[in-house]
C-alpha positions, 0 to 999 in steps of 0.5 A, a space after each residue: 515522518 513516515 506513516 505506515 499503515 496495514 490498512 485493516 485492523 484485527 476486527 476487520 479482515 479486509 478482502 478474503 479468499 480461499 485457495 487450495 483449502 487455505 484462507 488468506 485474509 488481507 489484514 494478516 498479510 498486510 500486517 506482515 508487509 508493514 512489518 517488513 516495510 518497518 524493518 527496512 525503514 529501521 535498517 536505513 535509520 529512518 523514523 516511522 509512526 504505524 497503525 495499531 492492530 487494534 484501532 480503526 482507520 478512524 482512530 488511527 487518523 485522529 491519532 497521527 499528526 502528519 505535516 506537509 513533508 510527511 509521507 502517508 502509506 497504506 497497504 492493501 490487496 484488491 479483490 474481485 469476484 472472479 479469480 482473473 483479476 490481476 494487476 498493480 494499482 497505486 492510488 493517490 489523491 484526486 488532487 494530487 501533487 507532482 511528488 505524489 504522482 512521481 513517487 506513485 509511478 516509480 512505486 508502480 513501475 518497480 513493483 512491476 519490475 519485481 513481481 511481473 504483475 501487470 500495471 492497471 489503468 492502461 499500464 500506468 498502475 497509478 490512479 486517483 481516489 476518484 478512480 477507485 471503487 471507493 471514490 474517496 479515501 480518508 487516508 488521502 485527506 491528510 497533508 503530506 505525500 499520500 500513497 495507497 498501494 493495491 499490491 495485487 489481488 488476493 483473489 488471484 492465487 498467482 498474484 498471491 503466490 507472487 506476493 508471498 514469494 517476493 514480499 521481502 524484495 517488494 517491502 524493501 523496495 517500497 521502504 526505499 520509496 518511502 524513504 526516497 519521498 521523505 528525503 525529497 519532500 521534507 
């Protein structure tokens, strides 16, 4: 089973940025990405479970029951105090499997090819949750293949424009990666 989360809910905006007088919220953008990924999964006949816009992460994690062959994905946007920070990061568990690293690396490379955005972490685009600013991520504790994508920086207007312009291609690619992960490891 594929689990697809927007990362933030209606009462948790996540990162926020204003560009040219327009306010952007991570939760709104990622809910749209989640929907587009779901569309791709639907078009390929794959089943999925996603988070509910009114439930907290804790409620979502309590509700879902993934197993070892499951693929757990969460989408996010990074933010920084200056607008120059840029790039893609795919986060996997600190004690990741080879499968998680393989899918994360493939996802990072593909997103770089689609967007032209830099791959962070020395050009690999892949970090562990222990290397993330939070250090520990609840979504990474579930059994299965765990992947969290930081698609780019909401605080960088160029990153955001690219992500908005290429969102369908990005989400189709991510959906295909999730399908591949489920097929390989379930």
